[in-house]
N, C-alpha and C positions, 0 to 999 in steps of 0.2 A: 228249354230256355237256358241260355248261359247265365251262370251266376256272375253277378256284377261284383267287381273288385274296387270299384270307384270309391274315393273316400267320401266321408260324410259331409253333406252340405253345411253342417255345423262348423267344420274346419274353415270354410270359405267365409261364413258369417263372422266367425271370430276376427279374421283378418280385415274384413270390410269394416267392422266397427272401430278398428284402428285406422281407417282410412288408407289401407294398404290395398290398392286395387290391381288386379290383373287385367291385361287388355281384353281378355275373353274368359266368359264362364259359360258353362252348359249345364244347367241344373235340371235334373230330372228325378223322377221317383213317384212312388205311390202315396207319399205323405203330403198331402195337400196343405196341412198346417205349417210344415217346415218350409215348403215353397212359398207360401204367403208370407211367412216370417222373414225369409231371405229377401223377398222384394221390398217388403217395408224397410227393412234395416238397410238395404242398398239405396233406397231412395233418399232416406234420411241422412245417411252418411255422405252421400254425394252432393246433397243440396248446397253446402257451402262453396262448393267448387264451380258451381254454375252461375255465370254472371249474365248470360242470355237465355231466354226461354227457348230459343231454338236450338240450344245445345243439349236438350233432353227430348228424346222422342220415344214413344211407346208404339209399337208395331204389332199388330195381329196377323200372324203368318199367313192367314188366308189371303190378305190383301197384297202380299209381296212375294217375290221369288227370292231364293238364296242369293242370287246374283244382285238383285236390287238392294237387298239388305247389306251386302259386302260393299256395294257402291257408296251407300250411305255412310258406312263405317270408314271408308277411305277418304271421305271428303272432310276438309279441314273444319274445326269448330268456327262459329260465328264470332264469339267474343271471349270465350272461356279457354282456359289452358286445356281442358279435356272436355269431352262431351260423352253423354251416356245414351245409349241406345238399347231399349229393352224390348225383346222379341217374345211375345206370349203365344202360347199354344204351338210351341215348335214341333210338336209331334205330327201337325198337319203339313209341314213342309215336305213335299214329295221327293225332291231330289236334293239331299244335303251334302253330296260329295265335294262341291266347290268350296265348302267351308274347310276342307283339309288343307288346301293351300293357303288360306287366309290364316288359319291357325298356326301354320309354320312361320308366317311373317306378318304378324297384326300390326295394325297402325298404333303407334305409341300415344297417340292423342285421343283415342277412343276406348271406351269400355263398353264392350258388346257382350249382352247378357241374353242367353236363351232360356226360357222356362218350358220345359217338356213335361207334360202330364202324363204319368205312367211309366212302366219300365221300358228299357231298351232290349229288344230281343237278342241282338248279338253285338256285344260291345267291342269285339274284336274286328268288326267291319269299319270302313271309312264313312264318315269323317270321325267316328268315335275313337278310333284307335289312335289317331293323331292328336285328338283333344285330350286323351288320357295321357299320352307320352309327354305332352306339354303341361300337364297338371291343370287342365282347364275343365275336367269333367268331374262333377260332384253328384252323389246320389242323395235323395231325401227318403231315408228308410223310415217305415212306421215303427214307432216304439211298441215293444210288446213286453208283458210280464214285469219283472222288477224294474226295467228301465222306464216303463210307463209310470209305474207307482213313484219312482224317485222323481220324475218330471213333475207330477202332481204335487208331491211334498214341497219340491223347490218353488212351484208357483205360488202356493200358499205362504211360503216363507218370504217370498218377494213382496207379498202384501201384508206382512207382519202378522200372519196367522200361523198357527201350530195345527199340523195335521199328521197324526200317527200313521204309521204303514198299515196298520190293520184298518183304520177308517178311510184311508186312501183306497184300499182294495174295495170296500164297500161302495164307494163312489163309482169306481170302475164297473163293479158288478150292477149297479143301478143304471148308469148312463150308457156303459159301453165303452169301447176303446177309441172312439173318435175324439181327438184331443180338442177339436173346436167345440163340440157339445160339452166336454169336460170343463172347459175354461168358462162357457156360459153358465154352467151349473155352479161353479165355485164363485163366479162373480155374483150370482143370486145370494149365496151365502153371506158374501161381504156386505151386501146391501140389507139383507134382513137381520143380520146378527151382529151385535156389538161386542160379543165376547172374543178374546184372543184365539181360544182353542176351538177347533172345529170337531165337535163330538158327534158320536152316532145319533144322540138325540136331537142335535141341531140340524143334522141331515134330514132326518124324519120331519123335523118341525117346518123346515122350508117346503118340502114337499107337500105338507098339509096346507100351509098358508097359500101356496101357489095353486091348491085344489089339483094337484097332480099326484098319481099314484106311482110307485116304482115297483120293480121286479120282485121285491121282497113282499109287498102287499099282495101281489098275485100268488107268490108261493105260500103265503100264510093262509090265504083265502082257500086255495085249492087243497092245502093240507088239513084244513078243518072241514072240508067237504061242503063248503058254503057256495052253492052254484051261483045264486044271484050275484054275490060280491065278486066271485071269480069272473063272471061275464062282464060286469061293470069295470073291473080293473083292467082286464085284457083289452077291452075296447078303448079305454082311456089311454093305455100305453100305445095302442095303434094310432089313435088320434093325435097323439103328442110326438109322433115320429119315431117310436121305437121299430127297430127291424123285426119282422116276424121271425127271422132265423135266429136272432139274438134271444127273443123270448123263449123259443123252443130249446136253444142250447141251455139256457138258464134253468128251465123247468127240468131238463135232463140231469143237469148238475144237482138240482135239488132232489130229485127222486133217487139219484145215485148215492147222495148223502143219507136219505132215509133208509136205504138198504143196509147201511153199516151200523144203525143205531143199536139193534138188539145185541150185536157182537160187542159193541163198546160197553153197553150196560152190563153185560155179563162179565166183563173184565174190569168193572168198576173204574173206568177211565174217568179222571176228573173232567168236569163239564168244559172247562177252559181248553183242555187238550183235545177233547172230543169234538168241540166246535171247530178247531183247526183241521182235524182229520177229515171231517164231512165237508169241509169248505165253507163255513160260515162264520159270522160274528158271534161271540159268546152272547150277544144281546138277543139273537134269534134262536139260539140253540134250543131253549126250552119249548119253542114252538115245534121244532123238529121232533123232539121227544114225544110231544102230545100227538102230533100227525101220525107217527109210527104206530100208534095203538089203533088207528082208523084203516091202515093199509097192511093187508096181510102179504105174505111172500108171494102167493099166487096172484094177488091183485097187483103188486108191483110189476110181474111179468106182463100183465095186460097193459099197464100204463106205458111201459117201455114200448110195446108194440104200437099204442096209440100215437105216441111222440114220434116215432119212426114214420108212421103213415102221414101224419101232419107235416113233417119236414119234407116228405117226398112230394106231397100235394103243392106245397108252397113253391118248390123248386120246378115242378114240371107240369102244372096245370094253371088254368086262368081263373080258378075259383077264387072268389073274393076272400080276403084274408079274415075278415070277421067271421064269415061262414066256416072257414077251416077251424078257427079257434072255438067257435061254438060247438062244433062237432067233437073237437079234441076234449074240451071241458066236459061234455056229456059222456064221452067214453072213459074219462078218467074217473068221474065221480059216480057213475051208475053202479 
């Protein structure tokens, strides 16, 4: 797959907020959050320019061919200076090549916007090449690592809250990297808490009040070899939408951290620094130290084998996820 060199969709959103519209936009990418954000920003920013309801149209690409869409774009507005045409699910349009000629000479009274869910296999083919040459092509890239943490911190700041980088990482570890889910979780914190700072304790408190467990609850239960609690938490996570592969990844991260504990203790590394090295919050590190006494080096080898087996089962078999986790927890704790 060719690597995309399209600019970020956020560049287009910044201009759209200022009501500086291009005649054509082709938004694509894996980040559904930013695609939705761009759509909302576009509709809100364009609203004052529409004096007739007939000058805004939303089309699902399955219903129209690209030639039909171009025909609508070249028709004059009913009563507004400009009209807005939004094409959703553009990835389903079979033959997009006619868009090349339109992109070279678009109607100046129409803003034609395509939303394409997913990546583009070859950005050098038409009409994407021409769209890119005319600066009409933008990609919604998923945020990862520090960029995701910074986004979460800024989201809290916009709501008048303070979220440290460390606690933002905890939220990502608990919820995963899906920004829609992270936004839902942080909104819950705003509703349940009246404090300005979002602390590790407040994150735990909200999970408790919502009667939901998080990945740290599972790590702690497994680390203490509490089979009943481990099963309860694992099933709760699955019932509340946690991805099985995410749970496996976090358990793997947890046991990788446990494997480092003895060396860190032998070197008298301070707990705060040791927590960073094993990849956890200092709040949880004491549980890591306690758990390490219950898992020998030989047992950790067995644990990693069990995690690999469970990961393969999730990806290659039709076995129920709860059954896979029941077997995994049994193998880890036996």
